[in-house]
N, C-alpha and C positions, 0 to 999 in steps of 0.2 A: 158740361155743355146738358139743358134741361131739353127734357122728352115728355110726349105724351105718355099713359099708360101701356104696356108691350108688356107681354109673356117672352121670353131670350131662354130658347132649351142650347144651351150647349154638347152635342154630341160626339163621339167619335173614341176608338178605340181607348184601354187605359194607357196612360203617359201619352197623353197625346197634349195635352194642355188644357183639357175644361176648367179646372179646379183653378189654376195661375192664372187664366183670360176671364173667367168669371168673376173672381176674386176682384180684380183690375178694376173691369168695367163696373164691381159692385163699388168700390172705392170712389171710380171718379166720376160717375152717375150720383151716388149720397150728396156732393158738396152741393150743386143745386137739386136736383128731386130730394123732398120729402118724404115721400110715401115709397120706399123703395124695399123690396125685400129676395135677398139671395138665400136659393134651397141649395146646398152645396151637396152629393149624392155622400159623399163618404159621412160629412157631417148630420145629414139627415138618419142615416143609418143607424149612428152611436145615438139617437134620441128617438128612435123608436125600438130599438134595441133586438136591429135583424141584421146577422153576420152571415147571411145564407144566401150561397150567390148561383144556386140551382137554378131551371127555366122560373120554376112559378114564382120562387120571391124575389126573384130581379124583375114579375114582370109585374109581382104585388108592389114593391115597392115603386118603380117607374107610374103606375096608376096612381099610390098616396100621393105622390109629388106633382103629378099633374093634377089629382084635387085639389089640393094645399095652395097652389099654384094659381087655380084657376078663385080657388076663395080670394084669395089676396086681389088679384084683379078686379074682383068684381068691387073692393072697395079702394077703388083708384091707386094702387100700386102699382109700379113699373119689377118685374117679378125677373128675376133672373135664373133661372135651374140648370143643372150641372150633372150630365149622367150617361152612361152607355149607352141605352136604350137598342142596343144590339139588332134587337127583331126588324125589321121594314113594316110588318102590321103594325109593332106595339108604336114606333115614330107616325105612322100613319093614323093609328088610333088616337096618339096625343094631341094632334091637327086637331081632330076633328071634334074633340071634347075645347077646344080652345076657342077661340074670337078668330076667326081666321084672317081677318081684315089686321089683328093685332097678334097675331103668334110668328114669331121670329124660328127658326133653327138655324142652327150656326153647326154646318158641318168641319171639323177640325180631322183634317186628316193630316197623317204621319206615318211612315214606316213602323211596322212591327220593330224594327232593329234599333229603331232608335228611341221607342219606347222604353221598349227594354233597358234600355241605360238609362233612362233618366229613373227608373223605378227598380234598377235594379240591387240598391240596398233594402227591399220589401223582401222578408222570406218566402218563396213559394209564389213568387208572383208572377212569373210564367202560366201558373192554372188558369188566373184570368184570360190569358191569349185566347184560350180554346172556345171562348164563345163566338167567335165566327161571325166578325162585325159584318151584317148584310149592306152594303151598300148601296144606292142608290141615289137617285138624282133629282128626285122631290126637294129638298134641302132648302133653303134660302138666301143662304151666301157658303162656301165654301173659301175655308182657309188653308193655307199650306201650312202647318207649324214646323215643320223642319227648319223655319225663317226665324231668325232672332224676337223674339217675344215683342219689343215694342212694333216690329211692321206688323204681324200679325194684329196686335191693338190695334193697330193706326189704321187697319183698313175696313177694322170690324165699329171703329169711330164713327168713320164716312161714313159709312152704307149706313148704319142707325140714323146720324143727324138727317142724312137724306131723305130717309121715310118719315120718322117721327118727329123733326126738328118740333120742338113745343112751345115755341111762342109766350 
């Protein structure tokens, strides 16, 4: 699937499928799109060596990801970003700093119990769920990720193709 440049931000609580779906989308799109970049939250934190999850550092990391996404976008890239971004205000600010016609927020919705099961192998992961994800309705696409990943991914492909078909 060839699409024109866009910033696609995957958001949702830890374990909701952000990394899995963003990587799947990246691998699918890179076949036909030469300029594509994936900014995954966990990998990004490793690169900048910031493993603090307090409010100040979460906000800082999110702003850094958005800044980098905008730089790649300005160079003609499709940019896929995954990150919790648990505060409504942060997501509103991200939308403002991006080109609003070419910014898509995909909210991955899943129950805490399902996400905890997915992440149970990680020691003390439950502490990350204390972030109190603030839901709101200003997303572009909402996906119930309690379904099979292939169903979630199919919905994302259909949505993006309908908006960003890259002739």
